[in-house]
C-alpha atoms as a printed R data frame, in Angstrom:
    type eleno elety resid chain resno      x       y       z
1   ATOM     1    CA   UNK     A     1  0.000   0.000   0.000
2   ATOM     2    CA   UNK     A     2  1.059   3.615  -0.307
3   ATOM     3    CA   UNK     A     3  1.730   6.134   2.442
4   ATOM     4    CA   UNK     A     4  2.164   9.882   2.318
5   ATOM     5    CA   UNK     A     5  5.542  10.951   3.620
6   ATOM     6    CA   UNK     A     6  5.096  12.873   6.847
7   ATOM     7    CA   UNK     A     7  7.837  15.461   6.505
8   ATOM     8    CA   UNK     A     8  7.811  19.252   6.278
9   ATOM     9    CA   UNK     A     9  7.253  19.697   2.542
10  ATOM    10    CA   UNK     A    10  6.559  23.025   0.806
11  ATOM    11    CA   UNK     A    11  2.970  23.877  -0.033
12  ATOM    12    CA   UNK     A    12  1.806  21.988  -3.116
13  ATOM    13    CA   UNK     A    13  4.494  19.289  -2.891
14  ATOM    14    CA   UNK     A    14  3.537  15.733  -1.946
15  ATOM    15    CA   UNK     A    15  5.721  12.692  -1.364
16  ATOM    16    CA   UNK     A    16  4.751   9.036  -1.090
17  ATOM    17    CA   UNK     A    17  6.336   5.693  -0.395
18  ATOM    18    CA   UNK     A    18  4.998   2.172  -0.693
19  ATOM    19    CA   UNK     A    19  5.433  -1.112   1.134
20  ATOM    20    CA   UNK     A    20  4.661  -4.690   0.115
21  ATOM    21    CA   UNK     A    21  1.218  -4.858   1.724
22  ATOM    22    CA   UNK     A    22 -2.068  -4.856  -0.182
23  ATOM    23    CA   UNK     A    23 -3.367  -5.064  -3.767
24  ATOM    24    CA   UNK     A    24 -2.831  -8.083  -6.014
25  ATOM    25    CA   UNK     A    25  0.726  -9.323  -6.673
26  ATOM    26    CA   UNK     A    26  1.274 -12.915  -5.530
27  ATOM    27    CA   UNK     A    27  4.135 -14.941  -4.032
28  ATOM    28    CA   UNK     A    28  7.072 -14.276  -4.194
29  ATOM    29    CA   UNK     A    29  6.178 -10.647  -4.925
30  ATOM    30    CA   UNK     A    30  4.156  -9.891  -1.814
31  ATOM    31    CA   UNK     A    31  1.003  -8.005  -2.656
32  ATOM    32    CA   UNK     A    32  2.106  -4.599  -3.875
33  ATOM    33    CA   UNK     A    33  5.017  -5.055  -6.247
34  ATOM    34    CA   UNK     A    34  5.630  -2.024  -8.485
35  ATOM    35    CA   UNK     A    35  8.556  -3.404 -10.488
36  ATOM    36    CA   UNK     A    36  7.687  -4.516 -14.031
37  ATOM    37    CA   UNK     A    37 11.089  -6.148 -14.608
38  ATOM    38    CA   UNK     A    38 11.185  -8.835 -11.890
39  ATOM    39    CA   UNK     A    39  8.988 -11.563 -13.372
40  ATOM    40    CA   UNK     A    40  5.677 -10.539 -11.841
41  ATOM    41    CA   UNK     A    41  2.495 -10.338 -13.917
42  ATOM    42    CA   UNK     A    42  2.530  -7.112 -15.931
43  ATOM    43    CA   UNK     A    43 -1.204  -6.809 -15.332
44  ATOM    44    CA   UNK     A    44 -0.688  -7.035 -11.563
45  ATOM    45    CA   UNK     A    45  2.088  -4.439 -11.651
46  ATOM    46    CA   UNK     A    46 -0.007  -2.069 -13.749
47  ATOM    47    CA   UNK     A    47 -2.986  -2.417 -11.420
48  ATOM    48    CA   UNK     A    48 -0.764  -1.754  -8.427
49  ATOM    49    CA   UNK     A    49  0.664   1.349 -10.105
50  ATOM    50    CA   UNK     A    50 -2.798   2.562 -11.028
51  ATOM    51    CA   UNK     A    51 -3.833   2.405  -7.361
52  ATOM    52    CA   UNK     A    52 -1.237   5.027  -6.403
53  ATOM    53    CA   UNK     A    53 -2.317   8.629  -5.865
54  ATOM    54    CA   UNK     A    54 -1.499  10.831  -8.892
55  ATOM    55    CA   UNK     A    55 -1.296   7.512 -10.771
56  ATOM    56    CA   UNK     A    56 -1.086   8.993 -14.280
57  ATOM    57    CA   UNK     A    57  1.530  11.551 -13.279
58  ATOM    58    CA   UNK     A    58  4.472   9.368 -12.245
59  ATOM    59    CA   UNK     A    59  7.352   9.033 -14.677
60  ATOM    60    CA   UNK     A    60  8.768   5.535 -14.188
61  ATOM    61    CA   UNK     A    61 12.434   4.799 -14.795
62  ATOM    62    CA   UNK     A    62 14.415   1.819 -16.013
63  ATOM    63    CA   UNK     A    63 17.139   1.807 -13.369
64  ATOM    64    CA   UNK     A    64 20.601   0.445 -14.141
65  ATOM    65    CA   UNK     A    65 22.703   1.461 -11.090
66  ATOM    66    CA   UNK     A    66 24.227   4.300 -13.104
67  ATOM    67    CA   UNK     A    67 24.384   8.085 -12.735
68  ATOM    68    CA   UNK     A    68 22.092   9.247 -15.521
69  ATOM    69    CA   UNK     A    69 19.646  11.909 -14.329
70  ATOM    70    CA   UNK     A    70 16.565  12.661 -16.425
71  ATOM    71    CA   UNK     A    71 15.094  16.153 -16.367
72  ATOM    72    CA   UNK     A    72 11.347  15.676 -16.765
73  ATOM    73    CA   UNK     A    73  8.998  18.067 -18.538
74  ATOM    74    CA   UNK     A    74  6.176  15.624 -19.235
75  ATOM    75    CA   UNK     A    75  5.135  12.082 -18.425
76  ATOM    76    CA   UNK     A    76  5.730   9.389 -21.046
77  ATOM    77    CA   UNK     A    77  4.441   5.835 -21.164
78  ATOM    78    CA   UNK     A    78  7.916   4.437 -21.767
79  ATOM    79    CA   UNK     A    79 10.384   4.523 -18.857
80  ATOM    80    CA   UNK     A    80 13.591   6.493 -19.217
81  ATOM    81    CA   UNK     A    81 16.870   4.682 -18.549
82  ATOM    82    CA   UNK     A    82 18.074   6.667 -15.567
83  ATOM    83    CA   UNK     A    83 18.614   6.355 -11.832
84  ATOM    84    CA   UNK     A    84 17.361   9.795 -10.866
85  ATOM    85    CA   UNK     A    85 14.691  12.197 -12.055
86  ATOM    86    CA   UNK     A    86 14.466  15.974 -11.603
87  ATOM    87    CA   UNK     A    87 11.711  18.390 -12.540
88  ATOM    88    CA   UNK     A    88 10.331  21.892 -12.156
89  ATOM    89    CA   UNK     A    89  7.092  20.924 -13.891
90  ATOM    90    CA   UNK     A    90  3.832  20.808 -11.970
91  ATOM    91    CA   UNK     A    91  1.992  17.520 -12.282
92  ATOM    92    CA   UNK     A    92  5.070  15.490 -13.268
93  ATOM    93    CA   UNK     A    93  6.102  13.033 -10.564
94  ATOM    94    CA   UNK     A    94  9.641  11.831  -9.931
95  ATOM    95    CA   UNK     A    95  9.639   8.244  -8.655
96  ATOM    96    CA   UNK     A    96 12.233   5.511  -8.046
97  ATOM    97    CA   UNK     A    97 12.013   1.855  -7.034
98  ATOM    98    CA   UNK     A    98 14.177  -0.061  -4.556
99  ATOM    99    CA   UNK     A    99 14.647  -3.464  -2.958
100 ATOM   100    CA   UNK     A   100 17.666  -2.711  -0.706
101 ATOM   101    CA   UNK     A   101 19.202   0.291  -2.470
102 ATOM   102    CA   UNK     A   102 18.743   3.739  -1.000
103 ATOM   103    CA   UNK     A   103 15.953   6.106  -2.111
104 ATOM   104    CA   UNK     A   104 16.619   9.835  -1.721
105 ATOM   105    CA   UNK     A   105 13.991  12.536  -2.260
106 ATOM   106    CA   UNK     A   106 15.072  16.158  -2.731
107 ATOM   107    CA   UNK     A   107 13.174  19.442  -2.862
108 ATOM   108    CA   UNK     A   108 13.959  23.146  -2.801
109 ATOM   109    CA   UNK     A   109 12.740  25.455  -0.029
110 ATOM   110    CA   UNK     A   110 10.142  27.032  -2.293
111 ATOM   111    CA   UNK     A   111  8.994  23.717  -3.792
112 ATOM   112    CA   UNK     A   112  9.855  24.834  -7.324
113 ATOM   113    CA   UNK     A   113 12.359  22.001  -7.837
114 ATOM   114    CA   UNK     A   114 12.091  18.328  -6.852
115 ATOM   115    CA   UNK     A   115 14.012  15.123  -7.522
116 ATOM   116    CA   UNK     A   116 14.056  11.419  -6.699
117 ATOM   117    CA   UNK     A   117 17.244   9.330  -6.651
118 ATOM   118    CA   UNK     A   118 17.912   5.573  -6.688
119 ATOM   119    CA   UNK     A   119 21.274   5.261  -4.926
120 ATOM   120    CA   UNK     A   120 22.980   1.912  -4.626
121 ATOM   121    CA   UNK     A   121 26.648   1.673  -3.759
122 ATOM   122    CA   UNK     A   122 27.651   2.077  -7.406
123 ATOM   123    CA   UNK     A   123 25.636   5.260  -7.777
124 ATOM   124    CA   UNK     A   124 26.902   6.713  -4.525
125 ATOM   125    CA   UNK     A   125 30.514   5.939  -5.436
126 ATOM   126    CA   UNK     A   126 30.065   7.494  -8.886
127 ATOM   127    CA   UNK     A   127 28.515  10.709  -7.552
128 ATOM   128    CA   UNK     A   128 24.821  10.412  -8.381
129 ATOM   129    CA   UNK     A   129 23.836  12.645  -5.458
130 ATOM   130    CA   UNK     A   130 26.279  15.357  -6.488
131 ATOM   131    CA   UNK     A   131 25.109  15.156 -10.096
132 ATOM   132    CA   UNK     A   132 21.442  15.342  -9.108
133 ATOM   133    CA   UNK     A   133 22.056  18.279  -6.785
134 ATOM   134    CA   UNK     A   134 23.831  19.922  -9.704
135 ATOM   135    CA   UNK     A   135 20.512  20.110 -11.555
136 ATOM   136    CA   UNK     A   136 19.047  22.380  -8.876
137 ATOM   137    CA   UNK     A   137 19.074  26.122  -9.487
138 ATOM   138    CA   UNK     A   138 18.532  26.722  -5.773
139 ATOM   139    CA   UNK     A   139 21.533  26.978  -3.499
140 ATOM   140    CA   UNK     A   140 22.361  23.614  -1.945
141 ATOM   141    CA   UNK     A   141 21.713  25.023   1.534
142 ATOM   142    CA   UNK     A   142 18.118  25.564   0.393
143 ATOM   143    CA   UNK     A   143 17.662  21.975  -0.812
144 ATOM   144    CA   UNK     A   144 16.098  19.499   1.616
145 ATOM   145    CA   UNK     A   145 16.740  15.753   1.553
146 ATOM   146    CA   UNK     A   146 14.887  12.710   2.792
147 ATOM   147    CA   UNK     A   147 16.929   9.498   2.969
148 ATOM   148    CA   UNK     A   148 14.670   6.450   2.939
149 ATOM   149    CA   UNK     A   149 14.738   2.811   4.056
150 ATOM   150    CA   UNK     A   150 17.472   0.573   2.651
151 ATOM   151    CA   UNK     A   151 19.490  -2.450   3.706
152 ATOM   152    CA   UNK     A   152 21.263  -1.559   6.945
153 ATOM   153    CA   UNK     A   153 24.960  -1.908   7.643
154 ATOM   154    CA   UNK     A   154 24.301  -4.939   9.817
155 ATOM   155    CA   UNK     A   155 23.177  -6.968   6.794
156 ATOM   156    CA   UNK     A   156 24.959  -5.361   3.822
157 ATOM   157    CA   UNK     A   157 28.112  -7.436   3.394
158 ATOM   158    CA   UNK     A   158 30.342  -6.313   0.506
159 ATOM   159    CA   UNK     A   159 33.724  -7.167  -0.933
160 ATOM   160    CA   UNK     A   160 36.961  -5.208  -1.128
161 ATOM   161    CA   UNK     A   161 35.962  -3.907  -4.569
162 ATOM   162    CA   UNK     A   162 33.165  -1.883  -2.985
163 ATOM   163    CA   UNK     A   163 35.279  -0.161  -0.349
164 ATOM   164    CA   UNK     A   164 37.910   0.519  -3.034
165 ATOM   165    CA   UNK     A   165 35.298   2.433  -5.045
166 ATOM   166    CA   UNK     A   166 34.861   5.087  -2.349
167 ATOM   167    CA   UNK     A   167 36.980   7.978  -1.156
168 ATOM   168    CA   UNK     A   168 39.166   7.531   1.901
169 ATOM   169    CA   UNK     A   169 36.885   9.826   3.939
170 ATOM   170    CA   UNK     A   170 34.011   7.399   3.347
171 ATOM   171    CA   UNK     A   171 35.847   4.336   4.630
172 ATOM   172    CA   UNK     A   172 34.517   5.077   8.116
173 ATOM   173    CA   UNK     A   173 31.189   3.708   6.872
174 ATOM   174    CA   UNK     A   174 32.658   0.224   6.326
175 ATOM   175    CA   UNK     A   175 33.004  -2.184   9.236
176 ATOM   176    CA   UNK     A   176 35.454  -5.101   8.822
177 ATOM   177    CA   UNK     A   177 33.787  -8.499   8.925
178 ATOM   178    CA   UNK     A   178 35.774 -11.467   7.650
179 ATOM   179    CA   UNK     A   179 38.796 -11.671   5.334
180 ATOM   180    CA   UNK     A   180 38.063  -9.388   2.391
181 ATOM   181    CA   UNK     A   181 34.495  -8.672   3.550
182 ATOM   182    CA   UNK     A   182 32.988  -5.524   4.995
183 ATOM   183    CA   UNK     A   183 29.626  -4.258   6.240
184 ATOM   184    CA   UNK     A   184 28.600  -1.089   4.388
185 ATOM   185    CA   UNK     A   185 26.454   1.790   5.699
186 ATOM   186    CA   UNK     A   186 24.676   3.232   2.642
187 ATOM   187    CA   UNK     A   187 22.715   5.800   4.623
188 ATOM   188    CA   UNK     A   188 25.819   7.052   6.365
189 ATOM   189    CA   UNK     A   189 27.645   7.528   3.067
190 ATOM   190    CA   UNK     A   190 24.695   9.358   1.521
191 ATOM   191    CA   UNK     A   191 24.219  11.682   4.485
192 ATOM   192    CA   UNK     A   192 27.919  12.578   4.546
193 ATOM   193    CA   UNK     A   193 27.865  13.282   0.805
194 ATOM   194    CA   UNK     A   194 24.753  15.467   1.096
195 ATOM   195    CA   UNK     A   195 26.259  17.349   4.033
196 ATOM   196    CA   UNK     A   196 29.479  17.959   2.137
197 ATOM   197    CA   UNK     A   197 27.447  19.252  -0.797
198 ATOM   198    CA   UNK     A   198 25.931  21.860   1.505
199 ATOM   199    CA   UNK     A   199 22.544  20.373   2.332
200 ATOM   200    CA   UNK     A   200 21.553  21.541   5.804
201 ATOM   201    CA   UNK     A   201 18.204  19.771   6.155
202 ATOM   202    CA   UNK     A   202 18.412  15.976   6.002
203 ATOM   203    CA   UNK     A   203 15.763  13.625   7.364
204 ATOM   204    CA   UNK     A   204 16.028   9.859   7.426
205 ATOM   205    CA   UNK     A   205 13.950   6.729   7.806
206 ATOM   206    CA   UNK     A   206 16.250   4.235   9.527
207 ATOM   207    CA   UNK     A   207 14.166   1.126   8.866
208 ATOM   208    CA   UNK     A   208 16.078  -1.742   7.275
209 ATOM   209    CA   UNK     A   209 14.579  -3.372   4.186
210 ATOM   210    CA   UNK     A   210 16.336  -6.682   4.899
211 ATOM   211    CA   UNK     A   211 15.215  -6.827   8.541
212 ATOM   212    CA   UNK     A   212 11.537  -6.036   7.852
213 ATOM   213    CA   UNK     A   213 10.264  -8.884   5.637
214 ATOM   214    CA   UNK     A   214  6.564  -8.152   6.150
215 ATOM   215    CA   UNK     A   215  6.980  -4.481   5.222
216 ATOM   216    CA   UNK     A   216  9.690  -4.155   2.576
217 ATOM   217    CA   UNK     A   217 11.104  -6.043  -0.365
218 ATOM   218    CA   UNK     A   218 14.768  -7.025  -0.078
219 ATOM   219    CA   UNK     A   219 16.794  -8.437  -2.956
220 ATOM   220    CA   UNK     A   220 19.394  -9.808  -0.556
221 ATOM   221    CA   UNK     A   221 16.791 -11.571   1.535
222 ATOM   222    CA   UNK     A   222 14.815 -13.030  -1.367
223 ATOM   223    CA   UNK     A   223 15.455 -13.234  -5.102
224 ATOM   224    CA   UNK     A   224 13.315 -12.805  -7.112
225 ATOM   225    CA   UNK     A   225 11.443 -10.167  -5.197
226 ATOM   226    CA   UNK     A   226  9.320  -7.109  -5.849
227 ATOM   227    CA   UNK     A   227 10.033  -3.401  -5.615
228 ATOM   228    CA   UNK     A   228  8.735  -0.616  -3.402
229 ATOM   229    CA   UNK     A   229  8.608   2.949  -4.702
230 ATOM   230    CA   UNK     A   230  9.377   6.443  -3.445
231 ATOM   231    CA   UNK     A   231  8.019   9.493  -5.245
232 ATOM   232    CA   UNK     A   232  7.689  13.264  -5.037
233 ATOM   233    CA   UNK     A   233  5.404  15.539  -7.066
234 ATOM   234    CA   UNK     A   234  4.351  19.159  -7.378
235 ATOM   235    CA   UNK     A   235  0.629  18.523  -7.208
236 ATOM   236    CA   UNK     A   236 -0.623  22.129  -7.163
């Protein structure tokens, strides 16, 4: 089902997130899968998407763990290949899907600019947050961020190649585990990056997708699995 995000948004801006409860997808996709690329019935996915508020106004993306950011001026039926979306256009919703990766929603003080980011470790290492913030005309101190649920450090084991992809200052977010293995804190990395970019208002949802099997999809916990979504829109 969907939920409105209870944060201090500008007038006319709405944000939503979904969980795996409700509607019609079946095992192993829970009941509210929004991903059309995971093997679920396309009819079920479409019906789930249609049940969202502003259902015709979301621009869906084909996410590839890259750093392409799409500036949206209208909604198209075909998804854009990108991992972030930015817009100044009223009635065009930016939305991303996750199943352990980190969702980040951004908006300017005045609500004129909004963005949604799908940030896995590859995107964070390659600078997707910096590149998305670069689309904003507002000063970074006037851009607010919400960092959503993802796999927590306790469960996100990665190899040496992952820690090698990050700057030395970000190594504090990796906890040694076994030989050549580390536990990675995606939220910590993202919050440090946003802070360094000049964002002064950062809110977070600390729930772990892996640790909450009745609420969230988790690719590490179950594969195949569905996708939850996180969106932001200028509705008025």
